[in-house]
C-alpha positions as CSV (number, residue, x, y, z in Angstrom):
1,X,20.0,-28.7,33.2
2,X,19.7,-25.2,34.6
3,X,22.9,-23.4,35.9
4,X,22.3,-21.1,38.9
5,X,24.1,-18.1,40.5
6,X,23.3,-16.9,44.0
7,X,24.3,-14.1,46.4
8,X,26.4,-14.9,49.5
9,X,26.8,-11.7,51.5
10,X,28.3,-9.1,49.1
11,X,29.7,-11.8,46.7
12,X,28.2,-13.5,43.7
13,X,28.6,-17.3,43.7
14,X,28.2,-19.8,40.9
15,X,27.6,-21.3,38.5
16,X,26.1,-24.4,40.3
17,X,23.9,-27.2,38.9
18,X,20.5,-28.2,40.2
19,X,21.8,-31.0,42.4
20,X,24.5,-28.7,44.0
21,X,22.0,-25.9,44.7
22,X,19.6,-28.4,46.4
23,X,22.5,-29.4,48.6
24,X,23.2,-25.8,49.5
25,X,19.5,-25.3,50.4
26,X,19.5,-28.3,52.6
27,X,22.8,-27.2,54.4
28,X,21.3,-23.8,55.0
29,X,23.8,-21.9,52.8
30,X,20.9,-20.8,50.6
31,X,17.8,-19.6,52.4
32,X,14.4,-18.6,51.1
33,X,15.4,-15.0,50.9
34,X,18.7,-15.6,49.1
35,X,18.5,-13.9,45.7
36,X,19.3,-16.2,42.7
37,X,19.5,-16.0,38.9
38,X,19.8,-18.3,35.9
39,X,19.8,-17.6,32.2
40,X,16.3,-16.7,31.0
41,X,15.4,-14.7,34.1
42,X,14.9,-10.9,33.7
43,X,16.1,-10.1,37.2
44,X,17.5,-11.7,40.4
45,X,14.7,-13.1,42.6
46,X,14.3,-14.8,45.9
47,X,15.0,-18.5,45.9
48,X,11.7,-19.4,47.4
49,X,9.9,-17.8,44.3
50,X,11.5,-20.3,41.9
51,X,9.3,-23.3,41.3
52,X,12.4,-25.5,40.7
53,X,13.7,-24.6,44.2
54,X,10.7,-24.0,46.4
55,X,10.1,-27.7,47.0
56,X,13.6,-28.0,48.5
57,X,12.6,-25.7,51.4
58,X,11.0,-27.1,54.5
59,X,8.9,-24.8,56.7
60,X,9.3,-25.6,60.4
61,X,7.2,-23.6,62.8
62,X,9.0,-20.6,64.4
63,X,10.6,-21.0,67.8
64,X,8.5,-19.5,70.5
65,X,9.6,-16.0,71.6
66,X,12.6,-16.2,69.3
67,X,13.3,-13.3,66.9
68,X,13.6,-14.2,63.2
69,X,17.3,-14.7,62.1
70,X,18.9,-11.8,60.2
71,X,19.1,-12.3,56.5
72,X,22.7,-11.8,55.1
73,X,22.9,-8.5,53.1
74,X,22.7,-8.9,49.3
75,X,25.5,-8.0,47.0
76,X,24.3,-4.4,47.0
77,X,21.5,-2.5,48.6
78,X,18.5,-2.9,46.2
79,X,15.8,-0.4,45.5
80,X,12.5,-2.3,45.7
81,X,9.8,-1.4,43.3
82,X,7.5,-4.3,44.2
83,X,7.9,-7.7,45.6
84,X,10.5,-9.8,43.7
85,X,11.9,-6.9,41.7
86,X,15.4,-5.7,42.7
87,X,18.3,-3.9,41.1
88,X,20.6,-6.4,39.3
89,X,22.7,-4.0,37.3
90,X,24.5,-1.3,39.3
91,X,25.1,1.8,37.3
92,X,28.5,2.8,38.5
93,X,30.3,-0.4,37.6
94,X,28.9,-0.1,34.1
95,X,30.0,3.5,33.9
96,X,33.6,2.6,34.9
97,X,33.7,-0.2,32.4
98,X,32.6,2.1,29.6
99,X,34.9,4.9,30.8
100,X,37.9,2.5,30.7
101,X,37.0,1.3,27.2
102,X,36.8,4.9,25.9
103,X,40.0,5.9,27.6
104,X,41.7,3.0,25.8
105,X,40.2,3.1,22.4
106,X,39.7,6.8,21.7
107,X,43.5,7.7,22.0
108,X,44.5,4.4,20.4
109,X,42.2,5.0,17.3
110,X,43.3,8.7,17.3
111,X,46.9,7.7,17.1
112,X,46.2,5.1,14.4
113,X,44.3,7.6,12.2
114,X,47.0,10.2,12.8
115,X,49.8,7.7,11.8
116,X,47.9,6.7,8.7
117,X,47.4,10.4,7.8
118,X,51.1,11.2,8.3
119,X,52.1,8.3,5.9
120,X,49.3,8.6,3.3
121,X,47.3,11.8,3.6
122,X,49.4,14.7,5.0
123,X,46.7,17.3,4.3
124,X,44.2,15.3,6.4
125,X,46.8,15.0,9.2
126,X,47.2,18.8,9.3
127,X,43.4,19.2,9.5
128,X,43.4,16.8,12.5
129,X,46.2,18.7,14.2
130,X,44.3,21.9,13.8
131,X,41.0,20.4,14.8
132,X,39.5,21.0,18.3
133,X,40.4,18.0,20.5
134,X,36.9,17.6,21.9
135,X,35.4,17.6,18.4
136,X,37.9,15.0,17.2
137,X,37.0,12.8,20.2
138,X,33.3,13.1,19.4
139,X,34.0,12.1,15.8
140,X,35.9,9.0,17.0
141,X,33.1,7.7,19.3
142,X,31.1,5.9,16.6
143,X,34.3,4.2,15.4
144,X,35.0,3.2,19.0
145,X,31.5,1.8,19.2
146,X,32.2,-0.4,16.2
147,X,35.5,-1.7,17.8
148,X,33.8,-2.5,21.1
149,X,31.1,-4.4,19.2
150,X,33.8,-6.4,17.4
151,X,35.4,-7.2,20.8
152,X,32.1,-8.4,22.2
153,X,31.5,-10.5,19.1
154,X,34.9,-12.1,19.0
155,X,35.8,-12.6,22.7
156,X,32.5,-11.8,24.5
157,X,33.9,-8.9,26.5
158,X,35.9,-5.6,26.3
159,X,38.9,-4.5,28.3
160,X,36.7,-2.3,30.6
161,X,34.1,-5.0,31.1
162,X,36.7,-7.7,31.8
163,X,38.4,-5.5,34.4
164,X,35.2,-4.4,36.2
165,X,33.4,-7.7,35.8
166,X,30.4,-6.7,33.7
167,X,28.6,-9.3,31.6
168,X,26.3,-8.7,28.6
169,X,24.5,-11.9,27.7
170,X,23.0,-12.4,24.2
171,X,19.3,-12.8,24.1
172,X,18.0,-16.3,23.4
173,X,17.7,-16.8,19.6
174,X,19.4,-13.5,18.8
175,X,22.1,-13.2,16.3
176,X,25.4,-12.4,18.1
177,X,26.7,-10.1,15.4
178,X,23.5,-8.1,15.0
179,X,22.9,-8.0,18.8
180,X,26.2,-6.5,19.8
181,X,26.4,-4.1,16.8
182,X,22.9,-2.8,17.5
183,X,23.5,-2.5,21.3
184,X,26.8,-0.6,21.0
185,X,25.3,2.0,18.6
186,X,22.3,2.3,20.9
187,X,24.6,3.0,23.8
188,X,26.4,5.6,21.7
189,X,23.2,7.4,20.9
190,X,21.0,6.9,23.9
191,X,23.7,6.5,26.6
192,X,26.5,8.8,25.5
193,X,24.4,11.3,23.6
194,X,26.4,10.9,20.4
195,X,29.4,12.0,22.5
196,X,28.2,15.7,22.6
197,X,29.3,16.8,26.1
198,X,26.2,18.8,27.1
199,X,23.8,16.2,25.6
200,X,25.7,13.3,27.2
201,X,25.2,14.7,30.6
202,X,21.4,14.4,30.3
203,X,21.4,11.0,28.6
204,X,23.6,9.4,31.2
205,X,21.6,10.9,34.1
206,X,18.5,9.4,32.5
207,X,20.1,5.9,32.2
208,X,21.4,6.2,35.8
209,X,17.9,6.8,37.1
210,X,16.4,3.9,35.2
211,X,19.1,1.5,36.7
212,X,18.8,2.7,40.3
213,X,15.0,2.2,40.0
214,X,15.6,-1.4,39.2
215,X,14.8,-1.1,35.5
216,X,16.8,-1.8,32.4
217,X,18.6,1.0,30.6
218,X,16.6,2.2,27.6
219,X,19.1,0.6,25.1
220,X,18.7,-2.8,27.0
221,X,14.9,-3.0,27.0
222,X,13.9,-6.5,25.9
223,X,17.4,-7.9,26.4
224,X,18.7,-10.3,29.1
225,X,19.7,-8.6,32.4
226,X,23.2,-7.2,32.4
227,X,25.3,-8.6,35.3
228,X,27.2,-5.7,36.9
229,X,27.8,-6.6,40.6
230,X,31.6,-6.6,41.0
231,X,33.4,-7.3,44.2
232,X,35.2,-4.5,46.0
233,X,38.5,-5.8,44.7
234,X,37.3,-5.4,41.1
235,X,36.0,-1.9,41.8
236,X,39.3,-0.9,43.4
237,X,41.2,-2.3,40.4
238,X,39.0,-0.5,38.0
239,X,39.5,2.8,39.8
240,X,43.3,2.3,39.7
241,X,43.1,1.6,35.9
242,X,40.9,4.6,35.3
243,X,43.4,6.8,37.2
244,X,46.3,5.5,35.2
245,X,44.5,5.8,31.8
246,X,43.1,9.3,32.7
247,X,46.6,10.5,33.5
248,X,47.9,9.2,30.2
249,X,45.1,10.9,28.4
250,X,45.8,14.2,30.1
251,X,49.5,14.0,29.0
252,X,48.4,13.2,25.4
253,X,45.9,16.1,25.5
254,X,48.6,18.4,26.7
255,X,50.8,17.4,23.8
256,X,47.9,18.1,21.4
257,X,47.4,21.5,22.9
258,X,51.1,22.2,22.6
259,X,50.9,21.3,18.9
260,X,47.9,23.7,18.4
261,X,49.8,26.4,20.2
262,X,52.9,26.0,18.1
263,X,50.9,26.4,15.0
264,X,49.5,29.7,16.1
265,X,52.3,31.2,18.2
266,X,55.5,32.9,17.0
267,X,59.1,33.0,18.1
268,X,62.1,35.3,17.4
269,X,65.1,33.8,15.6
270,X,68.4,35.7,15.2
271,X,70.3,35.1,12.0
272,X,73.9,34.4,13.2
273,X,75.3,35.8,9.9
274,X,73.7,39.3,10.1
275,X,72.5,39.3,13.7
276,X,69.1,40.4,12.4
277,X,65.9,39.0,14.0
278,X,63.2,37.1,12.2
279,X,59.8,36.3,13.5
280,X,58.8,32.8,12.6
281,X,56.2,30.2,13.7
282,X,56.9,28.6,17.1
283,X,56.4,25.3,15.3
284,X,59.9,25.5,13.8
285,X,62.8,23.9,15.6
286,X,66.3,25.1,14.5
287,X,69.9,24.1,14.5
288,X,73.0,25.0,12.5
289,X,74.3,22.5,9.9
290,X,77.9,21.7,9.0
291,X,78.8,22.7,5.5
292,X,82.0,22.8,3.3
293,X,81.5,26.4,2.5
294,X,79.3,29.2,3.8
295,X,76.8,28.5,6.5
296,X,73.5,26.7,6.6
297,X,70.7,26.5,9.2
298,X,68.1,23.6,9.4
299,X,64.5,24.1,10.5
300,X,61.9,21.4,11.2
301,X,58.2,21.4,12.0
302,X,56.6,18.2,13.1
303,X,53.1,19.8,13.1
304,X,53.5,21.0,9.5
305,X,55.3,17.9,8.3
306,X,57.8,20.4,6.9
307,X,61.6,21.0,6.9
308,X,63.6,24.0,5.6
309,X,67.2,25.1,5.0
310,X,68.5,28.6,5.0
311,X,71.9,28.8,3.3
312,X,74.4,31.6,2.9
313,X,77.6,32.1,0.9
314,X,79.8,35.0,0.1
315,X,81.5,35.3,-3.3
316,X,85.0,36.7,-3.8
317,X,83.7,39.2,-6.4
318,X,80.5,41.0,-7.5
319,X,80.4,39.3,-10.9
320,X,78.3,36.2,-10.1
321,X,74.9,36.3,-11.6
322,X,71.8,34.9,-9.9
323,X,70.9,32.6,-12.8
324,X,74.4,31.1,-12.7
325,X,74.3,30.6,-9.0
326,X,70.8,29.1,-9.3
327,X,72.0,26.5,-11.8
328,X,74.9,25.7,-9.5
329,X,72.6,25.1,-6.6
330,X,70.4,22.9,-8.7
331,X,73.4,20.7,-9.5
332,X,74.6,20.7,-5.9
333,X,71.3,19.4,-4.5
334,X,70.5,17.0,-7.4
335,X,71.2,13.9,-5.2
336,X,68.5,15.0,-2.7
337,X,66.2,17.3,-4.7
338,X,64.9,16.9,-8.3
339,X,64.0,20.4,-9.5
340,X,61.4,20.0,-12.1
341,X,60.4,23.6,-13.0
342,X,62.2,26.5,-14.6
343,X,63.6,29.3,-12.5
344,X,61.0,32.0,-12.2
345,X,61.7,35.6,-11.2
346,X,59.9,36.7,-8.0
347,X,60.2,39.5,-5.4
348,X,60.9,38.6,-1.8
349,X,60.9,41.4,0.7
350,X,61.4,43.8,-2.2
351,X,64.5,41.9,-3.5
352,X,64.6,40.3,-6.9
353,X,64.9,36.5,-6.5
354,X,64.6,33.3,-8.5
355,X,62.3,30.4,-7.5
356,X,61.8,26.8,-8.7
357,X,59.9,23.8,-7.4
358,X,60.6,20.1,-7.4
359,X,60.4,16.9,-5.3
360,X,62.5,15.1,-2.8
361,X,64.4,12.2,-4.3
362,X,64.0,10.1,-1.2
363,X,60.5,11.1,-0.3
364,X,58.6,11.5,-3.6
365,X,55.5,12.9,-1.9
366,X,57.6,15.8,-0.4
367,X,57.3,19.0,-2.4
368,X,60.3,21.3,-2.5
369,X,60.4,25.0,-3.1
370,X,63.8,26.6,-3.7
371,X,64.3,30.4,-3.6
372,X,67.5,32.2,-4.3
373,X,68.6,35.8,-3.8
374,X,72.0,37.3,-4.9
375,X,72.8,40.7,-3.4
376,X,76.2,42.0,-4.2
377,X,78.7,39.4,-3.0
378,X,76.1,37.7,-0.7
379,X,74.0,34.8,-1.9
380,X,71.1,33.5,0.1
381,X,68.9,30.4,-0.5
382,X,66.0,28.7,1.1
383,X,64.9,25.1,0.5
384,X,61.5,24.3,2.0
385,X,60.3,20.6,2.0
386,X,56.7,19.9,2.8
387,X,54.7,16.6,2.7
388,X,51.3,17.9,1.4
389,X,50.1,21.2,0.0
390,X,47.5,22.3,2.5
391,X,46.6,26.0,2.9
392,X,48.2,26.0,6.3
393,X,51.5,24.7,4.9
394,X,51.5,27.2,2.0
395,X,50.8,30.1,4.3
396,X,53.5,29.1,6.8
397,X,56.0,28.4,4.0
398,X,55.5,31.9,2.6
399,X,55.8,33.5,6.0
400,X,59.0,31.6,6.7
401,X,60.7,32.5,3.4
402,X,59.9,36.2,3.8
403,X,61.2,36.1,7.4
404,X,64.4,34.5,6.4
405,X,65.2,36.9,3.6
406,X,64.2,39.7,5.8
407,X,67.4,39.0,7.8
408,X,69.6,39.2,4.7
409,X,72.1,42.1,4.3
């Protein structure tokens, strides 16, 4: 038994069965010119053109000198190519539905990948942070297409389509899994131009022209007609959702740009012990720590997944050797840092120093580098913790250590 949908003014009505639609014809609620659709039809057509319904219409002679009654306007103003062919899938509702889906899934997947990288692949995380945001979004789009296909397979819709009221029926006899996977990747390529901004402009214009001409989008050729005729309420709701999501994406993008800026910009830090100024990356956030002796300053960089400590102590005499002080520091930090290498002599800002490496006791994937300088009665030390060992981290660690010892007496 066929199930029908019909246009009533600017609204879509249905589904109704054959008996019910016959009653609507007899009562005059459905006229000859009312456009109708049922599964299996390629496009909405006039009711009188359907063999199943034409017999229900009677044809009384027209009243003399009486103008023909006005036909209620359809759901939207169609562009007619020839008799019986009208637009059934408006382009803008489909655009809003896709836009909503991308505004939801692109940042959600970006956050998920970033969180995974922070926990399990710090070097990849740093590459993501330093990557151009537009390029990262382009790389995410095929993954978004896969997620949208899974949504369609499991629940038959996506967040954007559900809000706007867009339906994508599966072709008769088609495998649901293969149909939606194939369609989403065709949309990504032929509709979104692989996400490449300049290319996407032309591909979307092409699809728009096909739809306003009453044809199917190129990626929907041979498929059942897409239903995209939302009410004004749905369209208004979709615009509100787009505005909210777009604002949220702008805020997230601003945070990403701030992170990129912090990695490339510098700031001045004044050593409270010597009042000398160090130029360090803007990515470092600083504060003084409480200690039992001497002074210590804590630095943290979320973008670099790194932390650092600058420590200072003054001895009562000049007799303390650097090697002795280094072993004392190794013992003092043993509960937090496992120093696994021997102390190696190095030069830092022209000063002889000792350096060793190890790992954090609590976070075993965190590499620690300890550098010690003893100058007269003054002893300075830096401990730099970093999750990962990317070139960006190594370069910034070296700059930081040199800047800190540059403020020593």
